[in-house]
C-alpha positions as CSV (number, residue, x, y, z in Angstrom):
1,M,-5.0,102.6,190.3
2,N,-7.1,104.9,192.9
3,V,-6.8,104.3,196.6
4,L,-9.0,105.6,199.0
5,P,-9.0,106.2,202.9
6,T,-12.0,104.8,205.1
7,A,-13.3,106.3,208.5
8,L,-10.8,104.1,209.7
9,P,-7.3,104.5,210.0
10,G,-5.4,102.3,207.9
11,V,-8.8,100.6,205.7
12,L,-7.9,101.6,202.1
13,L,-9.8,101.1,198.9
14,F,-8.4,99.6,195.9
15,E,-10.0,100.8,192.7
16,P,-8.5,99.9,189.7
17,R,-8.7,101.2,186.0
18,V,-10.9,99.1,184.2
19,F,-10.4,99.1,180.2
20,G,-14.0,98.0,178.4
21,D,-14.9,97.2,174.6
22,E,-17.1,95.3,172.9
23,R,-14.8,92.8,173.6
24,G,-14.9,92.7,177.3
25,Y,-12.7,94.5,179.8
26,F,-9.4,94.6,181.9
27,F,-7.6,95.5,185.1
28,E,-4.8,95.4,187.5
29,S,-6.2,93.5,189.9
30,F,-2.8,94.0,192.4
31,R,-0.2,95.9,191.8
32,L,2.4,95.8,194.6
33,D,3.6,99.5,194.1
34,V,1.2,100.9,194.6
35,F,0.2,98.7,197.1
36,E,3.1,98.8,199.1
37,R,3.5,102.8,198.8
38,H,0.1,103.2,200.3
39,A,-0.4,100.1,202.8
40,G,2.9,100.0,204.0
41,R,5.4,96.3,202.3
42,R,3.2,93.2,203.0
43,V,4.3,89.6,201.8
44,F,1.4,87.9,200.8
45,V,1.6,84.2,201.8
46,Q,-1.8,82.6,201.4
47,D,-4.9,83.2,199.0
48,N,-8.9,82.0,199.6
49,E,-11.8,81.9,197.9
50,S,-15.5,81.7,199.6
51,F,-18.5,80.8,197.4
52,S,-21.9,81.6,199.3
53,R,-25.2,82.3,198.0
54,H,-27.6,85.7,199.0
55,G,-27.8,86.5,202.6
56,V,-24.6,84.0,203.5
57,L,-22.6,85.9,206.6
58,R,-19.1,85.0,207.5
59,G,-17.1,86.9,210.1
60,L,-16.9,89.0,212.2
61,H,-13.2,87.2,212.1
62,Y,-9.6,88.2,213.1
63,Q,-6.1,86.1,214.6
64,K,-4.0,87.5,217.5
65,P,-0.7,88.2,217.6
66,P,2.0,86.9,216.7
67,Y,-0.8,85.1,213.8
68,S,-2.8,88.7,212.6
69,Q,-3.7,88.4,209.6
70,G,-3.8,92.1,207.2
71,K,-6.2,90.4,204.4
72,L,-6.7,92.6,200.6
73,V,-10.5,91.2,199.6
74,R,-12.7,91.3,196.7
75,A,-15.2,90.1,195.4
76,V,-14.9,88.4,191.5
77,R,-18.3,87.7,191.5
78,G,-22.0,88.9,192.7
79,T,-21.6,91.5,195.5
80,V,-21.3,91.6,199.3
81,L,-21.1,94.0,201.8
82,D,-17.4,94.0,203.1
83,V,-17.0,95.3,206.7
84,A,-13.9,96.2,209.2
85,V,-13.9,96.2,212.9
86,D,-11.5,98.5,214.2
87,I,-10.2,95.9,217.5
88,R,-6.7,97.1,219.1
89,R,-6.4,97.8,222.3
90,G,-6.8,101.4,223.1
91,S,-7.5,102.6,219.0
92,P,-9.4,106.0,219.4
93,T,-12.0,104.2,217.1
94,F,-12.1,101.1,218.8
95,G,-15.1,99.2,218.3
96,R,-15.9,101.4,214.6
97,H,-16.5,100.2,212.2
98,V,-16.7,100.5,208.2
99,A,-18.6,98.6,205.5
100,V,-18.4,98.8,201.6
101,E,-20.1,97.2,199.0
102,L,-17.8,95.4,197.1
103,S,-18.8,94.1,193.6
104,S,-17.6,92.3,189.6
105,E,-19.2,96.0,188.7
106,N,-17.1,97.7,190.9
107,H,-13.9,95.8,190.7
108,R,-13.3,97.5,193.9
109,M,-10.8,96.0,196.4
110,M,-10.3,96.8,200.5
111,W,-7.2,96.4,202.4
112,I,-8.0,95.3,206.4
113,P,-5.1,96.0,207.9
114,P,-3.7,93.1,211.1
115,G,-5.8,94.9,214.0
116,F,-9.5,94.5,212.5
117,A,-12.3,92.0,213.1
118,H,-13.3,91.4,209.2
119,G,-17.0,89.7,207.9
120,F,-19.1,90.2,205.2
121,A,-22.5,89.2,203.9
122,V,-23.6,88.4,200.1
123,L,-25.7,91.1,199.0
124,S,-26.1,89.0,195.4
125,D,-28.0,85.7,194.6
126,T,-24.8,84.5,194.7
127,A,-20.5,85.9,195.4
128,L,-17.1,84.5,194.6
129,F,-14.9,86.1,197.2
130,S,-11.5,86.2,197.4
131,Y,-8.7,86.8,200.0
132,K,-5.0,88.0,199.4
133,C,-3.3,86.8,203.3
134,D,-0.4,88.3,204.9
135,A,0.0,85.5,207.7
136,Y,-1.2,81.7,207.3
137,Y,-4.4,80.5,208.5
138,A,-3.8,79.9,212.4
139,P,-6.9,77.9,214.0
140,E,-5.4,78.4,217.5
141,H,-5.1,82.6,217.5
142,E,-8.7,82.8,215.5
143,G,-11.1,84.6,217.4
144,G,-14.5,86.4,216.4
145,I,-16.9,89.2,217.4
146,L,-20.3,88.3,217.2
147,W,-22.3,89.2,213.9
148,N,-24.7,91.0,215.6
149,D,-23.4,92.5,218.1
150,P,-25.5,95.8,219.1
151,E,-22.6,97.8,220.5
152,I,-21.1,98.1,216.5
153,G,-24.4,98.2,215.3
154,I,-23.7,97.2,211.3
155,D,-26.8,97.3,209.1
156,W,-25.5,94.1,207.1
157,R,-28.5,94.7,204.0
158,V,-30.1,91.6,205.0
159,A,-33.2,91.0,206.4
160,P,-32.4,88.8,209.5
161,E,-34.4,85.8,208.5
162,D,-32.3,85.3,205.4
163,V,-29.0,86.1,207.3
164,S,-27.1,82.2,207.5
165,V,-23.9,81.7,209.6
166,S,-22.5,79.6,210.9
167,A,-22.7,78.0,214.5
168,K,-19.1,79.2,215.0
169,D,-20.1,83.0,214.2
170,S,-23.6,82.5,216.1
171,R,-21.8,81.8,219.3
172,Q,-19.0,84.7,219.1
173,S,-18.3,87.4,221.4
174,L,-19.5,90.6,222.1
175,L,-17.3,93.6,221.8
176,R,-17.7,94.4,225.4
177,D,-16.3,91.1,226.7
178,F,-12.9,91.2,224.3
179,E,-10.7,93.1,225.5
180,G,-8.6,94.0,221.8
181,L,-5.5,92.9,220.4
182,D,-2.7,94.0,221.4
183,L,-1.0,96.2,218.2
184,P,0.4,99.4,217.1
185,F,-2.5,102.2,215.9
């Protein structure tokens, strides 16, 4: 498995080796020793899955300490633009983002450690998206940053008139109104 750094320290891309022939393909979608060598020791406690149609945008979400979540995410079917935004107070990359295309074709996975807001937009007709989380969902500790915050400047690669967000995601805070999470960087 190839492990690639991104423009944000700690956010990693995992590219599995895919073995294919006329029958189909096989790959290791997760391997603990490789993951821990690059991302550190984590215990995944919850797996989530979402199905969405083109233009659906979920995010930008995070959980506050002591329930901050790290997520290993991938598109099982379809294509998404996956985004991580550094929201760690005092971080030299605070407010910067990285955006990566994850698809059932490239089999890439992205590790988003605690201290980053996360979101994705569906670029294909539909997408099945999988998350491995290292902390349980804690609704009383959830937060969000507005998906189209101009200070962050994410190009979601979906026409604005085609974007579909939840009512909750359309009312999230701007980055400038957010103090940041008190987590190490």
